[in-house]
TORMI-805991 format. One line per 2 residues: number of its first residue (from 1); for each residue x, y, z of C-alpha. Coordinates in pm, 1 decimal, m for minus. Example, Ala and Ser with C-alpha at 12.3 -4.5 7.8 and 13.67 -1.06 7.14 Angstrom:
// residues 2
1) 1230.0,m450.0,780.0  1367.0,m106.0,714.0
This chain:
// residues 557
1) 4869.8,5348.4,2208.8  4901.5,4995.7,2324.6
3) 5257.0,4879.9,2263.5  5278.4,4631.4,2548.5
5) 5428.1,4273.2,2480.0  5078.1,4123.6,2546.5
7) 4930.0,4320.3,2280.3  5210.6,4237.0,2039.8
9) 5169.4,3854.6,2106.5  4792.8,3902.7,2038.5
11) 4862.9,4048.6,1700.9  5092.0,3761.5,1626.1
13) 4818.7,3516.0,1727.1  4557.1,3687.0,1505.4
15) 4795.6,3669.7,1206.0  4858.7,3296.3,1280.9
17) 4475.2,3226.0,1273.5  4459.6,3391.3,937.2
19) 4728.4,3170.0,794.9  5048.0,3365.9,826.8
21) 5342.3,3140.0,893.5  5480.1,3203.5,1256.3
23) 5801.9,3107.2,1428.4  5664.0,3071.5,1785.2
25) 5964.8,2942.6,1952.5  6145.9,3268.5,1850.0
27) 5850.0,3480.8,1974.0  5883.5,3320.7,2317.5
29) 6268.5,3339.5,2342.8  6365.4,3405.5,2709.2
31) 6035.4,3292.1,2856.1  5884.4,2970.7,2956.9
33) 5519.0,2972.4,2841.2  5281.7,2711.7,2953.1
35) 5093.1,2482.5,2700.9  4714.8,2420.8,2750.2
37) 4525.3,2142.7,2556.3  4263.1,2241.1,2286.0
39) 3914.5,2288.2,2404.0  3695.2,1985.1,2384.4
41) 3372.9,2163.2,2279.1  3288.4,2230.4,1917.7
43) 3400.9,2574.9,1801.0  3113.3,2634.5,1557.6
45) 2858.0,2428.3,1753.8  2812.7,2196.5,1460.2
47) 2762.5,1824.4,1480.5  2884.0,1575.3,1214.8
49) 2703.8,1248.3,1269.1  2825.3,953.0,1074.2
51) 2597.1,846.6,802.6  2422.9,510.8,828.2
53) 2572.0,241.6,631.2  2443.0,233.5,267.8
55) 2381.0,m75.1,55.4  2672.5,m277.2,m53.5
57) 2801.2,m321.2,m408.6  2497.5,m447.0,m589.8
59) 2707.4,m538.6,m894.9  2858.3,m820.9,m687.2
61) 2523.5,m1016.6,m699.6  2460.4,m953.8,m1066.5
63) 2255.8,m626.1,m1040.9  2327.0,m285.5,m1171.0
65) 2336.6,29.7,m952.8  2072.2,292.3,m1029.3
67) 2193.8,559.4,m800.5  1828.9,636.6,m721.0
69) 1735.8,719.6,m361.4  1425.2,484.1,m363.9
71) 1525.2,188.3,m589.6  1901.2,131.7,m569.1
73) 1933.4,m164.9,m808.7  1805.8,m269.0,m1155.3
75) 1819.8,m614.4,m1345.7  1712.9,m689.9,m1689.8
77) 1436.6,m965.9,m1748.1  1578.1,m1202.3,m2029.1
79) 1255.5,m1346.3,m2159.5  1057.0,m1016.6,m2191.0
81) 1318.2,m763.1,m2255.4  1173.8,m571.5,m1947.0
83) 1343.4,m453.5,m1636.0  1305.5,m493.7,m1259.3
85) 1405.9,m208.6,m1022.4  1421.6,m302.5,m649.3
87) 1485.2,m108.8,m340.8  1407.9,m83.1,50.0
89) 1224.0,186.8,222.1  1201.5,275.7,587.3
91) 1155.3,582.6,805.6  1515.2,564.5,943.9
93) 1669.7,546.6,594.2  1405.5,791.1,438.6
95) 1306.3,1023.3,729.4  1130.1,1273.4,503.9
97) 873.9,1030.2,413.1  736.5,1079.3,778.0
99) 627.6,1417.1,675.3  368.3,1266.5,439.0
101) 73.2,1149.4,644.1  m292.8,1130.3,565.2
103) m540.3,1091.2,850.4  m257.9,974.5,1069.8
105) m114.0,720.0,839.2  223.4,769.3,671.2
107) 182.0,689.9,295.3  436.5,688.2,20.9
109) 328.5,974.2,m183.2  155.1,897.7,m512.5
111) 419.8,1124.4,m672.6  696.3,882.6,m559.3
113) 504.6,603.7,m749.5  516.8,836.8,m1056.2
115) 888.7,898.5,m1001.5  950.7,517.6,m968.1
117) 742.4,440.8,m1289.0  919.9,716.2,m1490.3
119) 1250.2,606.3,m1368.3  1189.0,241.4,m1465.6
121) 1065.3,366.1,m1807.6  1412.9,540.4,m1848.1
123) 1575.3,196.9,m1804.6  1354.0,49.0,m2078.7
125) 1375.9,329.0,m2318.5  1004.7,430.2,m2263.6
127) 1020.2,744.6,m2070.7  672.1,868.3,m2108.5
129) 421.4,759.0,m1856.2  116.3,722.4,m2057.9
131) m102.9,603.8,m1761.3  m54.9,509.7,m1404.5
133) m357.5,394.6,m1193.4  m278.3,364.9,m807.7
135) m515.1,93.4,m677.7  m382.6,65.0,m333.8
137) m186.4,338.6,m137.4  141.1,231.1,m4.9
139) 167.1,269.3,370.9  518.7,314.6,523.1
141) 547.1,118.0,861.5  668.6,297.7,1179.3
143) 920.4,12.5,1229.4  1081.9,m223.0,992.2
145) 1169.1,m212.1,618.1  947.5,m207.8,322.2
147) 1071.9,m400.3,m0.1  969.1,m214.1,m311.3
149) 992.1,m340.1,m674.9  900.1,m184.4,m1005.2
151) 839.6,m427.7,m1286.1  850.8,m318.7,m1657.8
153) 714.8,m573.9,m1900.6  805.1,m659.5,m2257.1
155) 736.8,m425.6,m2550.8  393.6,m459.9,m2719.2
157) 341.1,m215.7,m3012.5  557.7,59.6,m2863.6
159) 415.9,28.5,m2513.8  526.4,m155.5,m2195.1
161) 324.2,m234.8,m1884.9  458.1,m104.9,m1557.9
163) 364.3,m221.4,m1197.1  468.9,m90.7,m858.4
165) 473.2,m357.8,m567.8  587.0,m374.2,m199.0
167) 603.2,m621.2,85.6  703.2,m569.3,456.6
169) 1003.9,m731.8,593.7  916.0,m1097.0,677.2
171) 616.1,m1109.3,459.7  641.5,m1327.5,143.8
173) 338.4,m1208.0,m46.1  376.4,m882.0,m263.8
175) 99.1,m624.8,m284.4  32.9,m453.8,m606.0
177) m14.0,m74.1,m557.2  m4.3,61.6,m910.7
179) m24.5,m36.0,m1273.4  16.9,153.9,m1597.2
181) 163.3,194.4,m1944.6  493.7,335.8,m2062.7
183) 561.0,468.0,m2412.8  869.3,585.7,m2611.0
185) 693.0,912.1,m2681.8  897.3,1238.1,m2710.5
187) 995.4,1422.4,m2379.2  1143.2,1715.3,m2561.0
189) 1004.4,2041.4,m2408.0  711.4,2198.7,m2610.4
191) 817.7,2494.3,m2803.1  650.4,2773.8,m2610.5
193) 828.7,3097.8,m2512.0  754.8,3042.5,m2127.9
195) 1062.4,3249.1,m2036.4  924.6,3551.8,m2215.3
197) 593.0,3544.5,m2027.1  572.0,3780.5,m1724.4
199) 572.8,3625.7,m1375.4  344.5,3637.2,m1192.6
201) 108.4,3628.6,m1490.6  m88.9,3935.3,m1580.0
203) m423.8,3952.7,m1407.7  m340.4,3687.9,m1150.4
205) m439.2,3789.9,m788.5  m213.8,3675.4,m494.7
207) m350.4,3418.3,m253.4  m269.1,3432.1,118.3
209) m97.5,3113.8,240.7  m107.2,3184.9,616.2
211) m261.5,2876.4,789.6  m284.0,2691.6,468.0
213) m102.1,2370.1,588.6  m264.4,2395.0,934.7
215) m607.1,2389.8,761.5  m501.0,2100.9,548.7
217) m401.1,1911.4,868.5  m752.2,1960.3,1008.3
219) m908.3,1776.5,698.4  m660.8,1493.3,713.1
221) m349.5,1609.8,515.5  m75.4,1610.0,764.0
223) 234.6,1755.4,585.4  564.5,1805.0,766.7
225) 846.8,2035.0,671.0  974.3,1824.4,380.3
227) 633.9,1847.3,197.4  544.5,2210.7,285.1
229) 709.5,2344.3,m33.1  437.4,2593.6,m143.0
231) 596.5,2934.0,m141.4  351.4,3167.6,m316.1
233) 15.7,3124.7,m502.7  m170.5,3353.2,m754.0
235) m515.5,3277.4,m904.2  m674.4,3403.8,m1242.8
237) m1017.7,3269.4,m1308.2  m995.3,2889.1,m1320.3
239) m610.3,2886.7,m1336.1  m377.4,2875.9,m1038.7
241) m7.7,2968.5,m1042.0  243.0,2889.5,m768.6
243) 605.8,2885.0,m674.3  730.4,2564.4,m513.4
245) 1057.5,2458.3,m378.3  1210.1,2169.6,m163.2
247) 1349.0,2247.5,178.3  1713.5,2312.3,201.5
249) 1797.8,1989.5,347.0  1649.3,1803.9,44.9
251) 1840.4,2003.8,m221.5  2150.5,1770.9,m205.9
253) 1943.0,1458.3,m293.4  1705.9,1625.1,m535.6
255) 1968.5,1570.1,m821.7  1940.5,1189.0,m775.0
257) 1560.7,1197.0,m854.6  1399.9,1271.7,m1181.0
259) 1181.5,1508.7,m986.4  1182.0,1485.7,m619.1
261) 849.3,1341.7,m487.4  825.3,1609.6,m226.6
263) 862.4,1873.6,m497.4  604.3,1714.6,m721.0
265) 371.8,1665.6,m435.8  391.6,2027.3,m340.7
267) 297.3,2138.5,m692.7  m32.2,1950.4,m635.0
269) m105.9,2146.8,m326.4  m149.2,2441.2,m548.7
271) m439.1,2251.0,m703.5  m641.8,2286.1,m378.5
273) m707.3,2644.0,m492.9  m867.2,2520.0,m805.2
275) m1157.6,2399.4,m602.0  m1365.6,2660.4,m427.3
277) m1491.0,2417.8,m155.3  m1160.2,2235.6,m101.8
279) m1209.9,2250.4,274.0  m1546.3,2077.1,258.6
281) m1427.9,1798.9,21.1  m1356.7,1449.0,149.0
283) m996.8,1333.4,172.9  m876.3,1284.6,m176.7
285) m568.5,1091.6,m289.0  m397.7,1074.6,m634.8
287) m561.2,789.5,m838.2  m493.8,809.7,m1212.4
289) m213.7,988.5,m1380.5  m231.9,1031.6,m1754.7
291) 45.4,1152.0,m2001.7  318.7,1243.7,m1749.6
293) 635.0,1356.9,m1919.9  959.5,1478.7,m1753.3
295) 1160.7,1739.1,m1946.4  1435.2,1812.4,m1706.0
297) 1573.1,1642.0,m1385.6  1701.9,1749.7,m1051.8
299) 1485.1,2061.9,m1001.7  1478.4,2218.9,m658.6
301) 1250.3,2506.2,m724.6  970.7,2530.9,m982.2
303) 683.2,2741.0,m1108.6  342.1,2568.9,m1147.2
305) 25.3,2634.6,m1353.2  m273.3,2413.7,m1258.8
307) m622.7,2394.9,m1407.7  m914.2,2168.2,m1338.6
309) m967.8,1865.3,m1552.7  m1268.7,1657.4,m1545.9
311) m1445.5,1744.3,m1221.2  m1191.8,1614.9,m950.5
313) m897.1,1621.0,m1176.4  m602.9,1847.3,m1242.0
315) m394.7,1945.8,m1538.7  m47.8,2062.5,m1429.8
317) 246.2,2226.7,m1613.3  582.9,2274.2,m1417.3
319) 862.1,2499.0,m1534.6  1184.4,2608.5,m1358.7
321) 1230.2,2969.4,m1238.1  1338.7,3071.3,m1588.9
323) 1037.8,2934.9,m1763.9  1204.1,2625.2,m1896.8
325) 973.6,2322.9,m1885.8  1044.6,2061.7,m1617.8
327) 732.3,1837.6,m1627.6  376.3,1815.4,m1757.0
329) 86.8,1611.9,m1627.3  m182.6,1569.1,m1883.7
331) m442.0,1470.6,m1623.1  m445.9,1371.7,m1268.3
333) m770.4,1213.5,m1128.3  m837.9,1209.4,m741.7
335) m1015.7,950.1,m548.0  m1183.7,969.1,m209.0
337) m1054.7,774.0,75.3  m1154.3,734.6,448.2
339) m934.1,713.1,776.4  m1073.8,376.0,836.6
341) m939.1,244.2,500.0  m594.1,392.4,567.4
343) m583.0,246.3,904.3  m652.4,m94.6,762.7
345) m396.5,m63.9,495.9  m128.6,47.8,771.5
347) m210.5,m256.6,973.7  m190.2,m490.4,682.6
349) 136.2,m340.0,569.8  287.2,m391.6,911.4
351) 216.3,m762.1,921.6  1.6,m709.9,1236.8
353) m357.8,m662.1,1086.6  m670.4,m807.8,1214.6
355) m799.4,m1022.1,946.9  m1165.9,m1085.1,827.1
357) m1313.1,m1316.1,571.6  m1463.4,m1134.0,282.5
359) m1648.6,m1312.8,m5.6  m1549.0,m1195.7,m357.5
361) m1745.2,m1275.8,m677.3  m1583.2,m1525.1,m906.1
363) m1672.7,m1700.4,m1231.5  m1827.2,m2027.4,m1286.6
365) m1724.1,m2314.0,m1508.8  m1778.9,m2313.1,m1880.5
367) m1915.0,m2663.4,m1895.2  m2111.0,m2905.4,m1678.2
369) m1945.5,m3188.1,m1486.8  m2057.8,m3546.3,m1493.9
371) m2184.1,m3576.3,m1133.7  m2396.9,m3774.5,m900.0
373) m2517.3,m3766.9,m545.0  m2434.2,m4001.6,m239.5
375) m2667.3,m4055.0,33.3  m2983.2,m3875.9,101.4
377) m3033.5,m3567.7,m126.3  m3249.1,m3279.1,m180.1
379) m3134.7,m3241.7,m542.0  m3407.8,m3387.5,m763.6
381) m3218.6,m3288.5,m1080.8  m2914.1,m3524.4,m1010.4
383) m2830.3,m3749.0,m1300.6  m2759.0,m4042.0,m1080.1
385) m2727.6,m4122.1,m709.6  m2549.1,m4383.4,m483.9
387) m2639.8,m4502.8,m139.1  m2286.4,m4484.2,9.2
389) m1912.6,m4465.4,m80.3  m1864.1,m4842.3,m134.3
391) m2129.5,m4838.9,m395.4  m1949.7,m4554.1,m584.5
393) m1622.3,m4751.0,m555.9  m1786.0,m5052.6,m712.3
395) m1936.3,m4878.3,m999.3  m1821.7,m4952.8,m1345.6
397) m1830.8,m4594.4,m1466.8  m1763.6,m4346.1,m1179.8
399) m1888.7,m3979.5,m1187.6  m1620.8,m3691.7,m1218.8
401) m1787.6,m3535.3,m910.3  m1974.6,m3680.7,m609.0
403) m2205.3,m3453.2,m427.6  m2284.7,m3515.7,m65.5
405) m2596.2,m3308.6,9.2  m2527.3,m3325.4,389.1
407) m2796.3,m3072.2,480.7  m3060.2,m3334.6,386.2
409) m2890.5,m3608.6,602.1  m3029.4,m3500.3,952.9
411) m3391.2,m3357.8,984.2  m3400.4,m2991.3,1089.7
413) m3663.2,m3084.2,1359.6  m3385.0,m3231.1,1546.9
415) m3243.6,m2996.0,1827.3  m2945.8,m2777.3,1701.1
417) m2692.0,m2936.6,1947.9  m2809.7,m3289.9,1869.1
419) m2829.9,m3217.9,1497.0  m2471.2,m3070.8,1488.6
421) m2332.8,m3374.1,1662.1  m2510.9,m3603.4,1426.9
423) m2434.1,m3433.5,1116.9  m2068.4,m3400.4,1191.1
425) m2041.6,m3761.3,1299.7  m2185.5,m3863.2,956.2
427) m1971.1,m3638.1,761.5  m1658.0,m3758.4,944.8
429) m1745.5,m4114.4,856.7  m1784.3,m4019.4,490.5
431) m1454.2,m3841.5,477.4  m1279.7,m4142.0,637.2
433) m1432.8,m4376.2,383.7  m1353.6,m4132.8,113.0
435) m975.4,m4095.6,167.5  m941.2,m4467.8,239.4
437) m1051.4,m4547.6,m125.9  m748.2,m4495.0,m359.4
439) m968.4,m4605.4,m657.9  m1166.7,m4284.2,m601.6
441) m857.6,m4044.1,m637.7  m981.4,m3906.8,m970.1
443) m1334.9,m3835.2,m844.1  m1382.5,m3512.3,m651.0
445) m1599.9,m3504.5,m353.0  m1824.5,m3200.3,m296.2
447) m1974.4,m3142.8,38.3  m2296.3,m2940.5,m22.0
449) m2467.9,m2734.5,246.0  m2735.0,m2467.8,277.5
451) m2717.1,m2152.7,478.6  m2391.1,m2248.5,642.0
453) m2205.7,m1925.5,538.6  m2312.3,m1550.9,563.4
455) m2173.2,m1414.1,232.5  m2307.5,m1067.4,246.5
457) m2285.3,m819.7,533.9  m2659.5,m832.4,598.3
459) m2673.5,m1208.8,566.9  m2685.2,m1456.6,851.5
461) m2588.8,m1821.0,910.1  m2934.4,m2009.5,902.4
463) m2791.3,m2362.4,969.0  m2539.0,m2379.1,1244.2
465) m2480.9,m2739.8,1210.2  m2385.9,m2699.6,839.4
467) m2141.6,m2430.4,942.9  m1977.6,m2673.2,1182.5
469) m1946.4,m2907.1,890.7  m1745.0,m2645.1,699.0
471) m1505.2,m2636.0,987.4  m1454.8,m3011.5,986.8
473) m1418.2,m3035.6,602.7  m1170.7,m2744.9,610.1
475) m947.2,m2953.8,815.3  m978.5,m3246.8,580.8
477) m892.0,m3022.1,292.1  m577.2,m2928.9,471.3
479) m482.8,m3289.0,526.7  m588.8,m3407.2,168.7
481) m555.2,m3106.0,m67.2  m747.6,m3129.9,m391.4
483) m975.6,m3419.3,m292.5  m1268.8,m3239.8,m115.7
485) m1451.2,m2914.3,m196.6  m1716.7,m2718.1,m21.1
487) m2013.7,m2552.4,m177.2  m2295.6,m2361.3,6.6
489) m2611.8,m2274.1,m177.1  m2925.2,m2081.6,m133.7
491) m3274.2,m2159.4,m259.6  m3215.4,m1979.6,m593.8
493) m2888.8,m2142.5,m721.0  m2961.2,m2500.7,m793.2
495) m2966.6,m2444.5,m1158.0  m2610.0,m2316.3,m1157.5
497) m2476.9,m2604.1,m939.1  m2379.0,m2831.4,m1240.1
499) m2141.6,m2555.4,m1379.7  m2011.9,m2460.7,m1030.0
501) m1903.0,m2811.2,m990.3  m1631.5,m2765.8,m1253.4
503) m1470.5,m2468.1,m1098.2  m1126.1,m2500.7,m925.2
505) m1216.1,m2322.5,m604.3  m1188.2,m2528.6,m289.9
507) m1466.4,m2330.6,m115.8  m1763.5,m2167.2,m293.9
509) m2091.7,m2014.7,m221.3  m2380.7,m1960.3,m454.6
511) m2612.9,m1681.8,m401.7  m2886.0,m1579.7,m657.5
513) m2696.1,m1783.7,m925.0  m2375.8,m1599.0,m857.9
515) m2063.6,m1762.6,m728.3  m1837.2,m1625.7,m445.8
517) m1512.1,m1743.1,m287.3  m1373.5,m1642.6,44.5
519) m1057.2,m1432.7,84.3  m866.9,m1292.7,391.3
521) m850.5,m912.0,406.2  m731.7,m676.0,662.2
523) m1018.5,m566.7,891.5  m1068.3,m191.2,951.8
525) m911.0,m111.6,1291.8  m1184.8,152.7,1368.9
527) m1131.9,436.7,1594.9  m1079.6,424.0,1966.7
529) m1416.6,412.5,2153.6  m1520.1,645.2,2428.4
531) m1463.4,508.3,2778.3  m1775.7,345.8,2938.7
533) m1938.6,573.1,3188.8  m1998.7,380.2,3502.8
535) m2297.8,487.4,3728.9  m2168.0,567.0,4077.2
537) m2472.0,398.7,4237.7  m2434.0,93.6,4022.3
539) m2257.0,m245.1,4065.3  m1961.3,m373.0,3863.8
541) m1897.7,m745.9,3839.0  m1527.5,m832.8,3794.3
543) m1490.1,m1191.3,3689.5  m1162.7,m1349.0,3799.7
545) m1114.8,m1058.6,4034.2  m934.4,m1231.9,4313.9
547) m595.5,m1193.4,4166.2  m360.5,m889.4,4132.0
549) m519.9,m750.9,3809.6  m864.5,m784.5,3947.5
551) m778.9,m607.8,4254.0  m606.8,m323.8,4073.7
553) m918.6,m296.9,3844.6  m1135.0,m268.4,4154.1
555) m929.8,3.3,4302.1  m925.0,186.5,3975.3
557) m1302.5,170.1,3952.2
């Protein structure tokens, strides 16, 4: 009952939008319709952002494209027959990694290192990951890029070594994160009728998941949407069964992985229900993986069966929803970590760490050197001694090592300031004479001190003057590398000094006949301290408080 021209034209418009060809000029014969522009807003309210530019053609620089989301290029190693996979990671290019944080630090999942090792094994025809030990978690910086390499060595009796390494943008040194062994064992799925078994398994009781990930966040495991893949859990005695899937936005890229790290990581979440006191346990990270086999690739939804293995370990079997095997993990051992350790790793990975000197134990030489002392000495067992450098230079047969026992040069009864000045002046004269004697180039000079270094955390520097000598000699070592060495001893290490003289370390400390050498390590950043409470009736002294900052501080207080 609506036969108006307006209704007729509306029907024509509806037919046109459904694909019916329409002669619009004929429809508007005898009229002068006005034309209006198309609307500028999106009809479906969908945005289509341009993807970031991907890597260029790696084949142009002699590499092969892997098509893998984490390591995009591979090159063979000619001398060993191994392979090297390389890639770049960052939060802008891999935003889903931000959803894997532990105690506030974004970490590359241990499952990603497993995926990298297995992918590298595929390139070298050794697809079974016999063992992978994660010695150092890989932190992903908030800004910048992380370079990642996976190195597979040559074949040795059917096995190949594999290592995972990284370095931040602008840092030359590589950090080793994981090492392991690959083999050419079978990855054919085991012949078990998984598909015929009922699901959920008979006798398994469902487990409530409400608040599960919120509870994990309270104890340090901060999983975002990409890693919250646990859909359902059942438990039967010491067995845990689960259904896991990746979020919809990750299904498109899952086919480029052997097994998506977020999917594999979520399968391990089911393992929390294997431990009755999971909420009271310290923060644990994957440490040692054993006998990892990938039977199928590109899974987006799986079923999981997990059992306890060896105390803090898990044995995991993964199938697809039809019961077809996807992956098996013979054993996964976990290791405790602390927030301070993770913060220190994050600071070091970003290249902005506070650094501290740590003394690490090292070996001594296998033989004793032919050595002598110069100047006053407190070493009664020295084979020979010289009064000064000119006497050494004029000797017919010079020693291999010349030891300057500088702690004996200035009496300790001298005041600390005067003793420091006097001792440094004498050592400076010794160094100048030494470097000016080209005939002594084949003789190494060892500056020996006592109590100059605090090797252990509870130790103290007992000779500040000798500590100042270390600073002076370190400068000489930088200017004349290889000619001067430093050794600090205690009262129990004189017997090991002859073998310590043959080591190649430029700086050495002997404590209880054990040798230590210094290394720079990232210092723990700690946690923010509580603000200092000021007594209202007290007085606060602001040094340099006459400027703008001082005035602002005074007003604040």
